TIKE-630784 format. One record per residue (C-alpha): x, y, z; residue number from 1; residue in one letter. Coordinates in nm, 4 decimals. Layout:
N
+----------+----------+----------+------+------+
:       xx :       yy :       zz : resi : resn :
+----------+----------+----------+------+------+
:        X :        Y :        Z :  NUM :    A :
...
+----------+----------+----------+------+------+
This chain:
138
+----------+----------+----------+------+------+
:       xx :       yy :       zz : resi : resn :
+----------+----------+----------+------+------+
:  11.3581 :   8.7285 :   4.3442 :    1 :    M :
:  11.1776 :   8.8159 :   4.6613 :    2 :    T :
:  11.0508 :   9.1448 :   4.5307 :    3 :    D :
:  10.7464 :   9.1523 :   4.2957 :    4 :    G :
:  10.5322 :   8.8641 :   4.4124 :    5 :    I :
:  10.2660 :   9.0933 :   4.4977 :    6 :    Q :
:  10.3116 :   9.2945 :   4.1861 :    7 :    E :
:  10.2767 :   8.9933 :   3.9868 :    8 :    H :
:  10.0013 :   8.7757 :   4.1521 :    9 :    L :
:   9.6679 :   8.9131 :   4.2524 :   10 :    P :
:   9.6499 :   8.7072 :   4.5641 :   11 :    H :
:   9.6805 :   8.8541 :   4.9149 :   12 :    R :
:   9.7354 :   8.7617 :   5.2927 :   13 :    H :
:   9.6320 :   8.5194 :   5.4041 :   14 :    P :
:   9.5877 :   8.3340 :   5.0703 :   15 :    F :
:   9.9278 :   8.4288 :   4.9031 :   16 :    L :
:  10.1120 :   8.1128 :   4.9278 :   17 :    L :
:  10.4164 :   8.1849 :   4.7543 :   18 :    V :
:  10.7166 :   8.3454 :   4.9630 :   19 :    D :
:  10.9884 :   8.3594 :   4.7183 :   20 :    R :
:  11.0800 :   8.2998 :   4.3551 :   21 :    I :
:  11.4123 :   8.1056 :   4.3484 :   22 :    L :
:  11.4243 :   8.0419 :   3.9469 :   23 :    E :
:  11.2153 :   8.1664 :   3.6648 :   24 :    R :
:  11.2155 :   8.1006 :   3.3049 :   25 :    E :
:  10.8976 :   8.2505 :   3.1879 :   26 :    P :
:  10.6903 :   8.0156 :   2.9607 :   27 :    G :
:  10.9126 :   7.7073 :   3.0581 :   28 :    V :
:  10.9912 :   7.6687 :   3.4298 :   29 :    R :
:  10.9427 :   7.8145 :   3.7925 :   30 :    V :
:  11.0923 :   7.7326 :   4.1107 :   31 :    V :
:  10.9325 :   7.8965 :   4.4168 :   32 :    A :
:  10.9453 :   7.8558 :   4.7914 :   33 :    E :
:  10.6707 :   7.8633 :   5.0789 :   34 :    K :
:  10.8003 :   7.8420 :   5.4438 :   35 :    L :
:  10.5495 :   7.7060 :   5.6606 :   36 :    V :
:  10.5280 :   7.8897 :   5.9836 :   37 :    S :
:  10.3623 :   7.7961 :   6.3051 :   38 :    Y :
:  10.1650 :   8.1152 :   6.2994 :   39 :    G :
:  10.0476 :   8.0490 :   5.9457 :   40 :    D :
:   9.6715 :   8.0983 :   5.9016 :   41 :    P :
:   9.6253 :   7.8008 :   5.6793 :   42 :    I :
:   9.7135 :   7.5723 :   5.9695 :   43 :    L :
:   9.4781 :   7.6971 :   6.2260 :   44 :    Q :
:   9.2453 :   7.4175 :   6.3044 :   45 :    G :
:   9.4088 :   7.1756 :   6.0658 :   46 :    H :
:   9.4469 :   6.9770 :   6.3030 :   47 :    F :
:   9.4586 :   7.0691 :   6.6650 :   48 :    Q :
:   9.7766 :   6.9525 :   6.8224 :   49 :    G :
:   9.9136 :   6.8292 :   6.5077 :   50 :    R :
:   9.9257 :   7.1134 :   6.2400 :   51 :    P :
:   9.9732 :   7.0255 :   5.8878 :   52 :    L :
:   9.9327 :   7.1818 :   5.5309 :   53 :    V :
:   9.6262 :   7.0543 :   5.3694 :   54 :    P :
:   9.6803 :   6.8763 :   5.0350 :   55 :    G :
:   9.4568 :   7.0980 :   4.8546 :   56 :    V :
:   9.6512 :   7.4018 :   4.9628 :   57 :    L :
:   9.9606 :   7.2289 :   4.8112 :   58 :    M :
:   9.7846 :   7.2150 :   4.4782 :   59 :    I :
:   9.7025 :   7.5939 :   4.5345 :   60 :    E :
:  10.0674 :   7.6640 :   4.5900 :   61 :    M :
:  10.1536 :   7.4965 :   4.2680 :   62 :    L :
:   9.8845 :   7.6992 :   4.0745 :   63 :    A :
:   9.9911 :   8.0365 :   4.2154 :   64 :    Q :
:  10.3794 :   7.9448 :   4.1435 :   65 :    A :
:  10.2519 :   7.8790 :   3.7934 :   66 :    G :
:  10.1582 :   8.2287 :   3.7554 :   67 :    G :
:  10.5174 :   8.3314 :   3.7336 :   68 :    F :
:  10.5352 :   8.1359 :   3.3928 :   69 :    L :
:  10.3576 :   8.4301 :   3.2524 :   70 :    E :
:  10.5723 :   8.7045 :   3.1472 :   71 :    T :
:  10.3526 :   8.9837 :   3.2439 :   72 :    D :
:  10.1995 :   9.0574 :   3.5552 :   73 :    S :
:   9.8800 :   8.9131 :   3.6668 :   74 :    L :
:   9.7450 :   9.2059 :   3.8803 :   75 :    T :
:   9.4052 :   9.2886 :   3.7671 :   76 :    G :
:   9.3600 :   8.9407 :   3.6162 :   77 :    K :
:   9.2927 :   8.5938 :   3.7871 :   78 :    A :
:   9.3999 :   8.2563 :   3.7449 :   79 :    I :
:   9.1285 :   8.0124 :   3.7870 :   80 :    F :
:   9.2123 :   7.6348 :   3.8389 :   81 :    L :
:   9.0331 :   7.4651 :   3.5941 :   82 :    A :
:   9.1445 :   7.0836 :   3.6385 :   83 :    G :
:   9.3591 :   6.8767 :   3.8432 :   84 :    V :
:   9.4979 :   6.5275 :   3.7143 :   85 :    Q :
:   9.7162 :   6.2718 :   3.8624 :   86 :    D :
:   9.7409 :   6.4411 :   4.2233 :   87 :    A :
:   9.9415 :   6.2463 :   4.4416 :   88 :    R :
:   9.9954 :   6.3205 :   4.8217 :   89 :    F :
:  10.2827 :   6.1245 :   4.9418 :   90 :    K :
:  10.3664 :   6.2938 :   5.2750 :   91 :    A :
:  10.2452 :   6.5937 :   5.4749 :   92 :    P :
:  10.4161 :   6.9375 :   5.5353 :   93 :    A :
:  10.4413 :   7.0675 :   5.8800 :   94 :    F :
:  10.5403 :   7.4181 :   6.0467 :   95 :    P :
:  10.8857 :   7.4644 :   5.9832 :   96 :    G :
:  10.9112 :   7.3016 :   5.6526 :   97 :    D :
:  11.0572 :   7.4986 :   5.3653 :   98 :    R :
:  10.8585 :   7.3921 :   5.0529 :   99 :    L :
:  11.0066 :   7.3831 :   4.7140 :  100 :    R :
:  10.7500 :   7.4331 :   4.4497 :  101 :    L :
:  10.8707 :   7.3434 :   4.0815 :  102 :    E :
:  10.6312 :   7.3931 :   3.8120 :  103 :    V :
:  10.6928 :   7.3200 :   3.4473 :  104 :    L :
:  10.4799 :   7.4402 :   3.1436 :  105 :    S :
:  10.3163 :   7.1544 :   2.9382 :  106 :    E :
:  10.1761 :   7.3840 :   2.6871 :  107 :    G :
:   9.9003 :   7.6360 :   2.6534 :  108 :    S :
:   9.5786 :   7.6547 :   2.4077 :  109 :    F :
:   9.2669 :   7.8499 :   2.4159 :  110 :    A :
:   9.3632 :   8.0723 :   2.6943 :  111 :    G :
:   9.4551 :   7.7564 :   2.9116 :  112 :    M :
:   9.7968 :   7.6492 :   3.0504 :  113 :    M :
:   9.8727 :   7.3009 :   3.1361 :  114 :    K :
:  10.1193 :   7.2643 :   3.4315 :  115 :    L :
:  10.3264 :   6.9884 :   3.5872 :  116 :    A :
:  10.4275 :   7.0568 :   3.9498 :  117 :    G :
:  10.5749 :   6.9094 :   4.2503 :  118 :    T :
:  10.6001 :   7.0250 :   4.6104 :  119 :    V :
:  10.8928 :   6.8900 :   4.7914 :  120 :    S :
:  11.0872 :   6.9408 :   5.1231 :  121 :    C :
:  11.4397 :   6.8482 :   5.1615 :  122 :    E :
:  11.4502 :   6.6332 :   4.8608 :  123 :    G :
:  11.1320 :   6.4406 :   4.9365 :  124 :    R :
:  10.8395 :   6.4752 :   4.7115 :  125 :    V :
:  10.5346 :   6.5599 :   4.9146 :  126 :    L :
:  10.2860 :   6.6216 :   4.6460 :  127 :    C :
:  10.2763 :   6.6021 :   4.2578 :  128 :    S :
:   9.9915 :   6.6968 :   4.0129 :  129 :    A :
:   9.9193 :   6.8078 :   3.6500 :  130 :    K :
:   9.7089 :   7.1355 :   3.6414 :  131 :    L :
:   9.5011 :   7.3160 :   3.4068 :  132 :    M :
:   9.4806 :   7.6766 :   3.4548 :  133 :    V :
:   9.2846 :   7.9641 :   3.2817 :  134 :    K :
:   9.3856 :   8.3260 :   3.3109 :  135 :    K :
:   9.0969 :   8.5551 :   3.3105 :  136 :    V :
:   9.0966 :   8.9517 :   3.2513 :  137 :    G :
:   9.2250 :   9.2188 :   3.0248 :  138 :    P :
+----------+----------+----------+------+------+
């Protein structure tokens, strides 16, 4: 599923951090992809001579991928990151890396969703975290 990302998420360039949805089971599981390119604005100035993806943006990638757990489009709405637990950063991501973003639903309550996610590249886990996100809007 490459089409429909901008129809589903409210994020836009340069802060749209999901390139493709590989697998999707609404309410249960999403597998998405982000290809890190040398010209990616998220790498400008981080760090000169050795660009890498900031860990906090890997967390944002997971939160955006988690938006695809929702059945309906999030256009006109927003998802706010309300909490991060057990974040682990095991290795950096570099230009040329194809990142696999896997997000599982761990339940929802009071307008909040609890997610568990991992960012990996070629089978190596780069980042993992549990997230709380809140959907706001009509």
